[in-house]
VEXKOL-184268 format. One line per 8 residues: for each residue y, z, x of N, C-alpha, C. Coordinates in steps of 0.2 Angstrom, whole numbers. Each point is the difference from the previous one (the first is absolute). Example, Ala and Ser with C-alpha at 12.3 -4.5 7.8 and 13.67 -1.06 7.14 Angstrom:
VEXKOL-184268
-28:39:66:6:0:-4:6:0:4; 5:-4:-2:6:1:4:5:3:-4
//
This chain:
VEXKOL-184268
-22:54:-135:-5:5:6:-1:6:-5; -7:1:-3:-2:7:-3:-4:4:6; 2:6:-2:-1:6:4:-3:7:-4; -8:1:2:-3:5:-4:-4:2:5; -5:7:-3:-4:4:5:-7:-3:-2; -4:0:6:-7:0:-3:-4:2:7; -6:0:-1:-5:4:5:2:-3:7; -4:4:4:0:-3:8:-6:-5:1
1:-4:3:-5:-5:3:-3:0:8; -5:-2:2:-1:0:8:7:-5:2; 1:2:6:4:-4:6:-3:-6:1; 3:-5:1:-2:-6:3:0:0:9; -5:-5:3:1:0:6:7:-3:4; -2:2:7:6:-4:2:0:-6:2; 6:-5:2:-1:-7:1:5:-2:5; 3:-7:-1:6:-2:5:6:4:-2
4:-1:3:6:3:0:7:-6:1; 5:1:-3:7:-4:0:4:5:2; 4:0:7:4:4:1:8:-1:-3; 2:7:1:6:1:-4:4:5:5; 3:-3:6:4:5:4:6:3:-1; 2:4:4:9:3:-2:3:-4:6; 6:-2:-1:4:-2:5:4:5:3; 1:6:-2:4:6:3:-4:6:1
2:3:5:-4:8:0:1:4:-6; -6:2:-1:0:6:-6:-2:6:3; 7:3:-1:-1:8:3:4:5:-4; -1:-4:-8:3:5:-4:-5:6:-3; 2:5:-3:-3:4:-4:-3:-4:-6; -8:3:-2:-1:-2:-6:4:2:-6; 2:-5:-3:6:2:-5:-2:-3:-7; -7:-2:-1:-2:-4:-5:-1:4:-7
3:-2:-6:-1:5:-6:-7:0:-2; 0:4:-5:-8:-1:-4:2:-5:-5; 4:-1:-3:1:-5:-5:7:-4:3; 2:-6:-2:2:-6:2:5:-4:-5; 4:-1:2:4:-5:-6:1:-7:6; -3:-4:-7:0:-8:3:5:-2:-7; 6:-3:4:4:-3:-5:2:6:-5; -1:-2:-7:2:6:-6:-8:2:-1
-5:-1:4:-6:2:-3:-4:5:5; -2:5:-2:-2:6:4:-8:-3:2; -2:1:8:-7:-3:1:-3:7:3; -6:1:-5:-3:5:3:-5:1:7; -2:4:3:-4:1:6:-7:-4:-2; -2:-2:4:-7:-4:-3:-5:5:-2; -4:0:-4:-6:4:-3:-6:-4:-2; -6:4:3:-5:-3:-1:-2:0:-8
0:-6:-3:-2:-2:-7:6:-4:-3; 6:-1:5:5:-5:-3:-3:-7:-1; 2:-2:-6:-2:-8:-2:4:-5:1; -1:-7:2:5:-4:-1:-3:-7:-2; 2:-5:-1:-1:-5:-4:-2:-6:6; 2:0:6:-2:-3:6:2:0:6; -4:-3:4:1:1:9:10:2:-1; 0:-6:-1:9:1:1:3:6:-1
0:3:-6:2:3:-3:-1:8:4; -6:0:1:-2:6:6:3:-1:6; 2:-5:3:4:-1:6:6:1:-2; 3:-2:-4:6:0:-1:2:7:-1; -2:5:-5:-1:6:0:0:4:7; -4:-3:3:-2:5:7:6:-2:5; 3:-5:-1:6:-3:4:4:3:0; 2:3:-7:6:2:-2:0:7:1
-6:3:-1:0:7:3:0:0:8; -3:-3:3:0:1:7:8:-1:3; 5:-6:-3:6:-1:1:3:7:-1; 0:2:-5:5:7:-2:-4:6:4; -4:-1:1:-3:8:4:0:-1:8; 0:-6:2:2:-2:6:-5:-2:6; -4:-3:-1:-5:-4:2:-1:-7:-1; -5:-3:5:-3:-7:-1:-7:-1:-3
-2:-6:-2:-6:1:-2:-3:-7:1; -8:1:2:-4:-7:2:-6:0:-7; -1:-7:0:-5:-1:-5:-5:1:6; -7:3:0:-5:3:4:-7:-4:-3; -2:0:-6:-6:-1:-3:1:-4:-5; -3:-6:-1:-1:-4:-6:-9:-2:-1; -4:2:-6:-6:-1:-1:1:-4:-6; -2:-6:1:-3:-5:-5:-8:1:-3
-1:0:-7:-6:1:-3:-2:-8:0; -8:1:-2:-3:-7:0:3:-5:-4; 2:3:-5:3:-5:-6:8:-2:3; 1:0:5:6:-2:4:6:4:-3; 0:6:-4:5:2:-1:1:8:5; 7:2:0:1:5:5:-3:7:-3; -3:4:5:-3:6:-3:4:5:2; 2:1:6:4:6:4:2:-1:3
8:4:3:2:-2:5:5:7:4; 1:0:5:3:6:4:9:-2:1; 3:3:-1:8:0:2:0:7:5; 2:-1:6:3:8:3:5:-2:4; 2:7:2:5:0:5:0:-4:6; 6:-3:3:-1:-6:6:-1:5:6; 0:6:0:-2:2:7:-8:2:-2; -3:-1:-3:-7:0:1:-3:-2:4
-5:3:4:-4:-5:6:3:3:7; -1:-3:5:2:3:7:5:-5:3; 4:2:4:4:-5:2:-3:-6:3; 4:-5:-2:-2:-6:5:4:-6:-2; 5:-3:6:3:-6:0:-3:-6:-1; 3:-4:-4:-1:-6:-2:3:-5:2; 5:2:5:6:-5:1:-4:-6:6; 1:-5:0:0:-6:3:3:-2:7
7:7:0:3:-3:7:-2:6:2; -1:-1:7:-2:4:6:6:5:2; 5:-4:0:6:3:3:5:6:-4; -1:-4:-7:3:5:-5:-7:2:-5; -4:4:1:-6:2:-6:6:4:-4; -4:-1:-7:3:3:-6:-2:7:0; 3:5:-1:-2:5:0:-4:2:-8; -6:4:-2:-3:2:-4:-1:8:0
1:3:-4:-1:5:-2:-4:3:-5; -5:1:2:-7:0:-4:-1:8:2; -2:4:-6:-1:8:1:-6:1:-5; -3:-3:-1:-8:2:-2:3:3:-9; 7:-4:-2:-1:4:-8:-5:-1:-5; -1:3:-3:-6:-1:-4:3:0:-10; 7:0:1:2:-1:-7:-2:-6:-1; -1:-1:-8:-3:-6:-3:-2:0:-7
-1:-6:-5:-3:2:-5:-6:-6:0; -2:2:-4:-8:-5:-2:0:-3:-7; 0:-7:-2:1:-2:-6:-7:-3:-2; -5:1:-5:-5:-3:-2:1:-2:-8; -2:-6:0:0:-4:-6:-6:4:-5; 3:1:-7:-5:3:-4:-2:-6:-5; -4:3:-6:-4:-5:-5:7:-2:-4; 5:4:-1:3:-2:-3:6:-7:2
-1:-1:8:4:-5:2:6:1:3; 1:6:1:6:5:2:-3:3:6; 5:2:7:-1:3:6:2:7:-2; -4:4:4:0:8:-2:0:2:8; 5:3:1:-1:5:7:-4:5:0; -5:-2:4:-7:5:3:2:3:5; 4:1:4:1:5:6:7:-1:1; 3:4:0:8:3:2:0:5:6
3:-2:6:2:5:6:8:0:0; 1:4:-1:9:2:1:2:0:6; -3:6:5:3:3:5:0:-4:5; 4:-2:4:3:-3:6:0:3:9; -3:-4:4:0:4:6:6:0:4; 5:-3:-4:8:-2:4:4:2:-5; 6:1:3:6:1:-4:2:-7:-5; 2:0:-6:2:-4:-3:7:1:-2
3:-7:-1:8:1:-2:3:-5:-6; 1:1:-5:3:-5:-5:5:-3:3; 4:3:4:7:-7:2:-2:-2:6; -6:0:2:-2:-5:5:-6:-4:-2; -1:0:-8:-8:-5:-1:3:-7:-1; 6:-2:0:4:-6:0:-2:-4:6; -1:4:5:-1:-3:6:-8:-3:2; -5:4:-4:-6:-5:1:0:-7:-3
-5:-3:4:0:-7:1:-2:-1:-10; -4:3:-2:-4:-2:-7:6:3:-5; 5:3:1:5:0:-4:6:-3:0; 1:-5:3:5:-4:4:0:-6:-4; 4:-3:-4:-1:-4:-4:9:-4:-1; 0:-6:1:4:-5:-1:0:-5:-5; 2:2:-7:-2:-5:-5:5:-8:2; -2:-2:-5:5:-6:0:6:-1:-1
4:4:-4:6:2:0:4:1:7; -3:5:3:3:3:7:-1:-5:5; -6:-5:-1:0:-5:5:5:-5:-1; 2:-2:-7:4:-7:0:7:4:2; 2:7:-2:4:2:1:2:0:8; -5:2:6:2:1:6:0:-7:2; -2:-6:-3:1:-7:2:5:-1:-1; 3:2:-5:7:-4:-2:6:2:5
-1:6:-1:4:5:5:0:-2:7; -5:0:1:-1:-4:8:4:-6:2; -2:-6:-5:3:-6:0:9:3:0; 1:4:-4:7:0:-1:4:4:7; -7:3:5:4:3:6:1:6:0; -3:3:-6:0:8:0:-6:3:3; 3:5:6:-5:3:3:-6:4:-4; -4:0:4:-7:4:-3:1:7:-1
6:3:4:1:9:-2:3:0:-5; 6:-5:-1:3:0:-7:-2:-3:-6; -7:-2:1:-3:-4:-5:-5:5:-4; -2:5:6:-3:5:-2:3:5:-3; 7:3:2:4:4:-3:2:-1:-7; 1:-6:-1:1:-3:-6:-5:1:-7; -7:-2:4:-6:1:-4:0:8:-2; 1:4:6:-1:6:-1:5:4:-6
7:-2:0:4:1:-5:-2:-1:-7; -2:-6:0:-2:-4:-7:-6:4:-2; -5:3:4:-5:4:-3:0:7:-2; 7:2:4:1:7:-1:-2:5:5; 2:-3:7:-4:4:5:-5:-2:4; 0:1:6:-6:-3:6:-7:2:-2; 0:7:-4:-7:2:1:-3:-5:-10; 5:-3:-1:-4:-5:-8:-1:-5:3
0:-3:6:-2:-6:3:-7:0:2; -4:-4:-1:-9:0:0:0:-3:9; 6:0:3:0:-5:6:6:3:5; 0:-1:6:4:3:6:4:-6:1; 5:1:4:3:-6:3:-2:-3:5; -5:2:4:-4:-5:3:-5:-4:-2; -2:2:-8:-3:-5:-3:4:-6:-1; 6:2:-3:4:-5:-1:2:-6:6
1:3:6:1:-4:7:-7:-3:-1; -4:1:-1:-6:-5:3:-2:-5:-4; 1:4:-8:1:-7:-2:4:-6:-1; 8:2:2:3:-6:1:-1:-4:7; -3:5:4:-2:-6:6:-6:-1:0; -4:0:-4:-7:-4:-3:3:-6:-3; 5:1:-5:1:-7:-3:5:-4:5; 3:2:5:5:-4:4:-6:-2:4
-5:1:4:-4:-1:3:-6:-5:-1; -2:1:-8:-6:-4:-3:5:-5:-5; 5:-1:0:3:-5:-3:6:-4:2; -1:-6:3:8:-4:1:3:0:-6; 4:-3:1:6:-4:-7:-4:-6:-2; -1:-1:-7:-3:-5:-2:2:-5:2; 8:-3:3:2:-4:3:-1:0:6; -2:4:3:-2:1:8:-4:-2:1
-7:2:-4:-6:-1:0:-4:-7:-1; 4:-2:-5:0:-8:-1:2:-5:4; 5:2:4:3:-3:6:-4:-3:6; -1:9:0:-6:0:7:-5:-5:-1; -4:1:-5:-6:-2:-2:1:-7:1; 6:-4:-3:0:-7:0:2:-3:7; 3:5:3:2:-2:8:-8:-1:4; -4:5:-1:-6:1:2:-5:-6:-1
0:-1:-8:-4:-7:-2:4:-6:4; 6:0:1:5:-7:1:-3:-2:9; -1:7:3:-1:0:8:-7:-4:0; -5:4:-3:-8:-4:-1:0:-5:0; 3:-4:-5:0:-6:-4:3:-5:8; 5:3:4:3:-5:4:-5:0:6; -4:6:2:-5:1:4:-5:4:-2; -6:-3:-1:-7:3:-1:-3:6:4
4:1:5:-2:5:5:3:7:-1; 7:-1:-4:3:5:-2:-3:5:-4; -1:7:0:-6:4:-3:3:4:-3; -1:3:-5:4:7:-4:-5:2:-5; -1:6:-2:-2:3:-6:3:6:-1; -1:0:-7:5:5:-4:-5:5:-4; 3:5:0:-4:7:-2:3:2:-6; -3:0:-7:4:2:-6:-5:7:-2
4:4:-3:0:6:-4:-4:-2:-6; -3:7:-3:-3:-2:-7:3:-3:-5; 6:-1:0:5:-2:-5:3:-7:3; -4:-3:4:1:-5:3:7:-2:3; 3:6:3:8:0:3:-3:-1:7; 5:-6:5:0:1:5:-1:8:5; -4:1:4:-1:5:4:1:0:7; -6:-5:3:0:-2:8:0:-6:1
2:-3:4:1:-8:2:-1:1:8; -4:-6:3:0:-1:7:0:-7:-1; 2:-2:7:2:-7:1:0:-2:7; -1:-6:3:-1:-2:5:0:-9:2; 6:-1:3:2:-7:0:-6:-3:4; 0:-8:0:-4:-4:6:2:2:8; 4:0:1:3:1:7:-4:7:3; 2:7:-5:-3:6:2:-8:0:1
-3:-4:-5:-8:0:0:-2:-3:7; 4:-6:2:-2:-4:5:2:6:8; 5:3:-1:1:4:6:-4:6:1; -3:2:-7:-4:5:2:-7:-2:2; -1:-7:-2:-8:-2:6:2:-1:7; 5:1:2:2:0:6:4:6:5; 2:4:-6:3:6:2:-1:6:-3; -7:0:-4:-3:5:-2:-1:7:2
0:0:7:-5:5:5:3:7:-3; 8:1:0:0:7:-3:7:-1:-6; -2:3:-3:4:0:-6:3:6:-2; 8:1:-2:2:6:-1:1:0:-7; -1:5:-4:1:1:-7:6:6:-2; 5:-1:-4:6:6:-1:2:-1:-6; 0:7:-4:2:-2:-7:8:6:-1; 3:2:5:5:1:0:6:-3:-1
0:-8:-2:4:-2:-4:1:0:-6; 6:0:-3:1:1:-9:6:-5:-2; -2:-3:-5:5:-5:-4:5:4:-2; 5:-3:-2:6:5:-2:-1:2:-7; -2:-5:-4:1:1:-7:-5:4:-2; -5:-2:1:-9:3:-3:-1:4:3; 2:2:7:-4:5:5:-7:-2:0; -3:-6:1:-5:-2:1:-4:0:6
-3:3:3:-2:0:7:-2:-8:2; 4:-1:6:-1:-8:1:-5:2:8; -7:-5:-1:-5:2:4:0:-9:5; 4:2:5:-2:-6:4:-6:0:5; -5:-3:2:-4:-3:5:2:-3:5; 2:4:7:4:-4:5:-5:0:5; 1:-6:7:-3:1:4:5:-4:5; -3:0:8:4:-3:4:-3:-7:4
6:-6:2:-3:-6:0:0:0:9; -1:-5:3:-2:0:6:6:1:5; 7:-2:-3:7:3:2:1:5:0; -4:7:-4:3:7:-2:5:0:-4; -1:-4:-5:4:-1:-6:-4:3:-6; 3:3:-5:-4:3:-5:1:-5:-6; -7:-3:-3:-1:-4:-4:-3:1:-7; 1:0:-6:0:0:-7:-8:-3:-1
-6:4:-1:-5:-2:-2:-1:-1:-7; 3:6:-5:-1:-1:-6:4:7:-2; 2:2:-6:4:6:-5:-2:0:-7; 3:6:-1:-3:2:-7:5:4:-4; 1:0:-5:5:6:-3:-6:4:-4; 1:5:2:-4:7:-5:3:4:-5; -4:0:-5:1:6:-6:3:7:3; -7:2:5:0:6:1:-4:-1:8
-1:7:4:-4:0:6:-6:4:0; -3:1:-6:-7:4:-1:-6:-4:3; -6:1:-2:-6:-2:4:-1:-7:-3; -1:1:-7:-1:-6:-3:4:-8:2; 7:2:0:4:-4:2:-1:-3:6; -2:4:6:-1:-3:7:-7:-3:0; -4:2:-4:-7:-3:1:2:-7:-4; 3:-1:-6:1:-7:-4:4:-5:7
5:3:2:5:-4:6:-4:-2:6; -5:5:3:-4:-2:6:-6:-4:-3; -3:1:-4:-5:-6:-3:3:-7:-1; 6:1:-3:2:-6:-1:3:-3:6; 2:4:4:1:-4:9:-6:-2:0; -4:4:1:-8:-4:2:-2:-7:-2; 2:-1:-6:-1:-5:-5:4:-7:3; 5:1:3:6:-2:1:-1:-4:6
-3:4:4:-1:-2:7:-8:-1:1; -4:-3:-6:-7:-3:1:-4:7:2; 2:7:-1:-5:6:3:3:1:8
//
């Protein structure tokens, strides 16, 4: 990555936003220095005229600068020319714009702290094939803190080594808190980690929930296929993730489907049950027969309880019960 000075250029227009929020309260004073150190390299403040060989170099540089100074960033604008090449783009402070929650949960909306911050850089492609910073705004409308930069989503990263370490230690029965502490000691302090303990716990839970053990998953699928071979009224559907791993399952036997035809006026649905080993929510569809007894209409094992999972489950349920 080469850096030099050049003349100022016209700023690009605004565009779409990609969010990067802070997971903790940011109430410290602005303690960002003018020049910062990244590893053994000094990273200067952005200046109009700085040149970079590629878009990736610009993004990498500004991300390093933002992390050390203490703010999050968002890619705001990208302009593609008639020749299909990127002409210019904008990277801004994550707190630009107005506050607006994009949480899909009504019960627990995700807080957003937009403060109309104007800090940003614009980069424009020159005839030499390099990107030049055409506009630089350094001033922020909010406090910034290097010590809290790692809590921004855009600065968090679990690399392949860390993920593998978390998985191995979890299988060995090591608690997430001890696992995280060991990683911090290895890195020379918590401040040198690009993630928090919560991120470790979330990743471990994701692995547990989305991946049944290979032997267990294979045995379970063989059982479902064997049941369908015995009775073609046995119904099951499996949902796979992007890596073709078992994620969600729904099934209902012939007796349950027949019972639904007679006693399907009222249905209860509950996901408070959990399996012991993988902690996957168990989702039974239950009704009541003419004797006042509970009867099972169908059930599923889910990787999580988000909107997409429930949409999949209920659509599968309707398909099973002929709409």
